[in-house]
PAVONU-26210 format. One record per residue (C-alpha): x, y, z. Coordinates in steps of 0.1 Angstrom, whole numbers, padded with zeros to 4 digits, always signed. Layout:
% PAVONU-26210
XYZ/...
***
This chain:
% PAVONU-26210
+0441-0099+0242/+0426-0101+0210/+0395-0076+0201/+0374-0064+0171/+0386-0049+0146/+0387-0010+0144/+0355+0001+0133/+0336-0030+0128/+0318-0035+0156/+0297-0063+0171/+0258-0066+0166/+0248-0078+0201/+0221-0095+0212/+0207-0062+0232/+0199-0046+0198/+0180-0075+0179/+0150-0059+0182/+0159-0027+0165/+0177-0046+0136/+0146-0072+0135/+0121-0043+0131/+0139-0025+0103/+0146-0061+0085/+0109-0062+0089/+0102-0027+0076/+0123-0029+0047/+0103-0066+0035/+0073-0048+0040/+0081-0014+0022/+0095-0035-0008/+0060-0053-0008/+0044-0025-0008/+0064-0009-0038/+0070-0039-0059/+0107-0044-0052/+0124-0079-0056/+0152-0092-0034/+0190-0093-0049/+0221-0101-0029/+0252-0094-0047/+0288-0108-0036/+0306-0089-0005/+0335-0089-0029/+0338-0076-0062/+0366-0067-0086/+0382-0033-0075/+0378-0014-0112/+0343-0020-0109/+0341+0005-0083/+0374+0026-0097/+0351+0031-0128/+0317+0036-0111/+0328+0061-0079/+0353+0080-0101/+0393+0067-0094/+0397+0104-0077/+0369+0097-0053/+0377+0100-0013/+0357+0065-0012/+0384+0050-0040/+0416+0070-0031/+0414+0065+0009/+0386+0041+0019/+0383+0008+0001/+0398-0027+0010/+0413-0039-0016/+0424-0073-0015/+0452-0090-0038/+0445-0128-0044/+0470-0156-0048/+0462-0158-0088/+0467-0118-0090/+0430-0104-0091/+0425-0073-0070/+0391-0070-0054/+0375-0050-0032/+0352-0053-0002/+0319-0035-0014/+0320+0001-0001/+0285+0009-0016/+0252-0011-0028/+0246+0004-0065/+0274-0009-0087/+0268-0041-0081/+0233-0041-0085/+0238-0027-0120/+0266-0053-0128/+0243-0082-0115/+0213-0064-0139/+0235-0061-0167/+0257-0099-0168/+0226-0119-0160/+0206-0097-0184/+0177-0087-0157/+0157-0064-0182/+0142-0094-0202/+0124-0103-0168/+0110-0065-0161/+0109-0036-0175/+0118-0015-0153/+0134-0038-0125/+0127-0030-0091/+0153-0044-0066/+0158-0037-0029/+0190-0051-0008/+0207-0049+0026/+0241-0059+0042/+0275-0051+0048/+0292-0025+0030/+0330-0013+0040/+0349+0019+0039/+0385+0026+0056/+0371+0059+0075/+0381+0068+0111/+0354+0057+0130/+0331+0077+0146/+0296+0083+0156/+0274+0069+0131/+0303+0061+0109/+0323+0031+0108/+0343+0009+0088/+0317-0020+0084/+0281-0007+0084/+0252-0022+0070/+0226-0002+0042/+0193-0011+0030/+0185-0004-0006/+0159+0001-0031/+0165+0005-0068/+0144+0012-0103/+0166-0001-0131/+0156+0006-0167/+0134+0035-0168/+0143+0075-0168/+0106+0084-0160/+0104+0110-0133/+0078+0091-0118/+0107+0065-0104/+0130+0092-0086/+0092+0100-0070/+0090+0061-0059/+0122+0061-0048/+0115+0089-0023/+0080+0080-0014/+0097+0042-0002/+0123+0058+0018/+0095+0081+0036/+0074+0051+0039/+0103+0034+0058/+0109+0062+0079/+0068+0064+0090/+0066+0027+0092/+0096+0032+0117/+0076+0061+0134/+0108+0085+0124/+0090+0114+0118/+0123+0142+0123/+0134+0146+0092/+0139+0163+0059/+0146+0156+0021/+0166+0180+0003/+0166+0174-0033/+0189+0191-0063/+0196+0181-0096/+0231+0182-0109/+0225+0180-0147/+0237+0157-0173/+0264+0157-0197/+0252+0184-0216/+0248+0212-0195/+0269+0198-0165/+0305+0207-0182/+0295+0243-0183/+0284+0245-0145/+0322+0222-0140/+0340+0256-0156/+0317+0281-0138/+0327+0265-0104/+0364+0262-0117/+0364+0299-0126/+0349+0308-0092/+0371+0289-0069/+0400+0300-0087/+0398+0334-0075/+0397+0318-0040/+0421+0290-0042/+0446+0301-0017/+0412+0300+0008/+0398+0263+0007/+0413+0233+0023/+0439+0212+0008/+0422+0186-0004/+0394+0206-0023/+0425+0224-0041/+0430+0191-0059/+0390+0183-0064/+0395+0222-0085/+0411+0206-0113/+0399+0167-0111/+0358+0174-0102/+0349+0207-0086/+0314+0198-0075/+0334+0178-0052/+0340+0211-0034/+0302+0218-0026/+0305+0186-0005/+0337+0192+0017/+0326+0196+0052/+0354+0219+0059/+0343+0251+0077/+0363+0275+0056/+0347+0258+0025/+0309+0258+0037/+0311+0291+0042/+0328+0301+0007/+0299+0279-0011/+0276+0305-0003/+0290+0325-0031/+0295+0300-0058/+0269+0297-0088/+0246+0271-0087/+0235+0248-0113/+0198+0258-0117/+0213+0285-0140/+0231+0259-0165/+0209+0235-0170/+0195+0225-0200/+0161+0220-0212/+0161+0182-0209/+0173+0183-0174/+0153+0217-0166/+0120+0197-0174/+0130+0165-0160/+0133+0182-0125/+0103+0202-0125/+0084+0173-0132/+0101+0151-0099/+0095+0184-0076/+0062+0184-0089/+0050+0150-0086/+0069+0153-0050/+0043+0184-0042/+0018+0165-0056/+0021+0135-0034/+0026+0159+0000/+0058+0153+0005/+0079+0179+0025/+0110+0189+0014/+0140+0217+0006/+0151+0224-0025/+0193+0229-0022/+0209+0239-0050/+0244+0228-0038/+0235+0194-0030/+0257+0167-0048/+0266+0137-0041/+0303+0126-0037/+0302+0094-0061/+0309+0100-0101/+0277+0081-0113/+0252+0103-0102/+0230+0126-0128/+0201+0149-0125/+0182+0140-0095/+0201+0139-0061/+0187+0138-0028/+0191+0133+0013/+0175+0122+0045/+0185+0143+0076/+0178+0137+0107/+0167+0177+0122/+0179+0173+0156/+0213+0149+0147/+0218+0170+0110/+0232+0135+0101/+0223+0122+0067/+0200+0089+0073/+0192+0077+0037/+0208+0092-0002/+0206+0086-0037/+0197+0098-0071/+0195+0090-0107/+0225+0074-0124/+0218+0073-0161/+0252+0064-0173/+0266+0045-0147/+0257+0014-0170/+0281+0031-0199/+0311+0036-0175/+0309+0000-0169/+0315-0005-0204/+0277-0018-0212/+0249-0003-0228/+0228+0030-0218/+0209+0019-0188/+0185+0042-0169/+0188+0040-0128/+0177+0056-0098/+0179+0044-0065/+0185+0050-0027/+0207+0039+0004/+0196+0038+0041/+0220+0039+0067/+0210+0011+0090/+0234+0018+0118/+0225+0053+0117/+0186+0045+0121/+0190+0020+0147/+0207+0051+0164/+0177+0074+0160/+0153+0045+0175/+0175+0037+0207/+0181+0076+0211/+0142+0082+0209/+0133+0051+0228/+0110+0040+0199/+0085+0014+0208/+0087-0018+0184/+0051-0032+0177/
***
């Protein structure tokens, strides 16, 4: 008896109305905020993700599906959408067509994880990206786009958490402060975080281990170490958010698990479930990490399965 691969469930006819509604709302939000559609390959060179996500990231170390071709190429099923979009922008010189360029995508992603509620090995994301401008206005526009997405689906029960993780100038100082703090309690953190302490101490702040969460409460926050430029950028983002009546929480320990993020980071959490429904941030160094010229960018990805689950659980009416 042959069954579906573990963590890669079928999308059945009984669920089609939810998926069709999410697709309809995605197109509507793209139209409102003038995003053009882009589709990148499901398979990319594995080096794209090793460089962009960080060779020591959990995604690259533990979760990527890597394929070896007969010709000797190392390919990977895409674990997320942003790196491929930036690669396509640079390779196809899309900056000549619009500055900034605003694109959206929708499709399957793949991570070798232990399947559980809301977490699969094949999952789907909707993403909105703005490439080519570092103005805080575009941080706001991404937040507005995702908020509008949830509002059109009549999902009201979410909270936005926002932070900044600084830049090349101020983040190294903060990393050292984190290393100083966690080095004193190294025996109390989990084995994964002991390894993260040397490789990337910011990732300790994202650990889901109960003890590590408790110890985080005494850790230094980056807000005390921001350079003038990052402080100004973050203040402007929050000012724009407040002026647009977006309800949010400032979370000084919020980080993202991928190396390419800089400055603004955020997550949309379901109040009842506590699960992240969408997340993103600014990635102004990603193009340089990939070996190209500097290119500012900001974006967000929405978890379709998780959103579909919220719709079903709340028995939302579909118009």
